[in-house]
N, C-alpha and C positions, 0 to 999 in steps of 0.2 A: 286853650283860653285860660286866663289867670282865674281860677276856682275862687279864689278869695274875692276879687273884685267882682266876679259873676254873681256871688250871693250876697254880698254885703254892700256894694255900692250900685247905685243907678248910673247907667253908662253916659247919660247926659247930665253931667253936673256934678257928680258925684254924691248925691242925697242917700245917707245912709239908709238901709232897707229895715224896717222894723223887725225884729226876731219873730213876732207872732206871724208876720206875713211870710216870712222866709220859711219858717216852719210848715205853714199851710201849703205853699208850693212844693217843698219837698216831699210831703204826703200825696199831692196830686201825682208828682213824677214816678211815685214809686207804687202807686194803687195797682192791684191785680185785677184785670179786666178779662172779659170773654174774647177768646180768639177772633171771634168774627168781627170784632170792634177794632178798626185801625184810627190811631189818635196820634196826633202830633200837636205840638205848641205853634202858636200864631201870634202876630204882632196883636197886642191888645188894643181896644179903642181908647181914645184920649179924652182926657177932661171929665171923664165919670167918677173918678176917683183918684187921691193922691199916688195909689199904687194899683196895679192891675196885672192880671196873668190870665191868658187865653188858650183854648184848646180847641181844635176842631176835630170831629170824628166822623167815621163812615162805617155804616154797617154793610159789610160785602158778604156775599154768596157766590163762591165761584167767581166770575168775573162781572156780576152784577151787584150794582149799588141798591139796597133796599131802603136805606134811610141815612140823613146827614143832620148835624147839629153842630152848634157852637157853644161852649160855656166859659164863661168869663167870671173870675174871682176877684172882686174889689175890695180894697181895704182903704178905711180912712181911720188913722189912728185916733182922730178926735172925736169919732163917733159921728153918727148921721141921725138926725130927727125922723127922718122917713123910714130908715131901716131899723131902728131901735138897736142898734149895735154898730160894732166897728168894720163887720165884714158883710159882704152882700154878693149872692150868685144869681147871675143872668144867664138865661139860656134861650137858644132858638133850635127847635127840632122840626125837621121837614120829612114827610115820605108821601110817595103814590098810594093812592088807596085801590082797592077792587071797588066796581060800581055799585054792588050792594051794600058794601060798607058806607060808601060815601053818600047814599041816599038815605042813611038811618038820620031820622031827626035827633036823635039823642046823641049824636056822634061828638059834638063839641064837650058834652057834660062827661061822656066818657073818657074821653082823651085827657081832660083835667084830672079826672079819678086816678088815671094811668100815673100821672105825675105825683099827686100827693100819696098815692099806693105805694109807689116807688121807695119814697123816702120814709113812709111808716112801716113798710115791710122790713126795713134794715134798722127800726128804732130809733130814727133820727128825730130830733127835736128842731123846730125851726119856727120863726116867726113872721108876721108880715107878708103872706104871699100874695102875689098878684099877677095878673096875666092875662092873656087872649087866645082862644083857640080860632083859628080862621080855616074855612073850608073853601077850596078855590077849584073851578072846573074849566077846562081848556077843549074847545071844539074846533075843528080845523074844516076849511073851506077851499074851494078852488082847487089850486095846484096841489093842496095839502090834504084835499078830501079823504085820501086813501088812509089817512092816519085815524087810529081809534081815539075817542074822547079821553082824556085825562084828568082825573080828579086828584088834589093834594091836599092834605093836612098840614098846618104850620101851627106848632106851640111857641108863643112865646111867653116866657114868665120869668120872675124873680122872687126870691126868699131869702130870709136871713139866717143863717146857721146859728145854731146855740154855740156860744163859745165855751172852752172847757178850760182846763188847767193850764195857767199862763196867758189866758184870752186867745187859745187857739181853737178854732173849730176843727171838727174830726172831716178835713177836706177830702180825704182819701175816700170814707164812705159816701159822702155825697157825691163824689164823682161816680161811684159805684153805682149809686142808684139812680144817676142821670144815664148810665149806661144801660140800667135795667128799663129805663124809659124808652131809649133809643131802639133797643132790642124788641120790646112790645110794641112800638109803633111799626118796626119793620116786620113784624108777623112771626119772629122767632119763638120758639118754644122757651118756657123758662131753663136757665141753666141748670144743669145737673150738678150735684157735689163734686167740686174739684175740677169742674169743666171751665178752667180758666188759665191765663198765660201772664206771665209778668210782661208788662209793657212800661217801658221806660222811655219817656218824653224825650226827644231829640232836644240835646243842649244848645240849641240856637243862640239863646239868650238869657240872661238872668231875670229875677223878679224886677219889675219897673215901676217908676214913679213917673207921674204926670203932673 
C-alpha cells in the first residue's frame, strides 16, 4: 500500500486528511493495551463527520469472549456546536452479566461511573458527555427452554476529548481508558503495572473522509 496516500489522502476523491486527525489516528494505532483485548480497525460510519476512524475490540479469556465494543473517532475541522470542539469519541460497549449483578437497581449508574471513572483515572479532560445504559434480559421457552436466562448490559456514550498542542487530542490515552472500561465490564481485575503489550491496528485503510 502507498503509505503517503494512505495517510494523506482519502481514497474516495483524494480529499486531504487534516494533520490533527492523522496524528490522532496514528496515536490510536500505536496505543499500548492489555493483552486480553483484541482490537482491529473497521470501516467507520458514514455521514457523522467529514473524517472518521473506527475500531472494534473484544475482551477474551481463553476461548471465551467476555465483552465487546466499538470506538469511533470523529473529526470536523470546522468544529461542531454540539461537540464544542473538532473531535468527538463515540462508543458502544456490551457484556453479559451475572444474574446477581443484573438485578442490582443501581447497575446503570454504576456502569456510567465506570466510563467517567476510566477517563478520570488517566487524568483525561473531556466535555459534553452523553449516553445511555441499557439492561436487557432474554428468557428461553419451548425448544430452547433448557438454555439459562441471559442478561446483558449495553453502554452507548460519546464525549469531546480536550484538544492539546496543534489541536490534537490524546487519542491513545482515550483508547486506553476505553479499554479499561471494557475490561471492567468484562469483570477483569485491574491491570498490573507493565501488564500490557503493543497492539498495532491492521493497516487496512487510512484515515477517512465522508
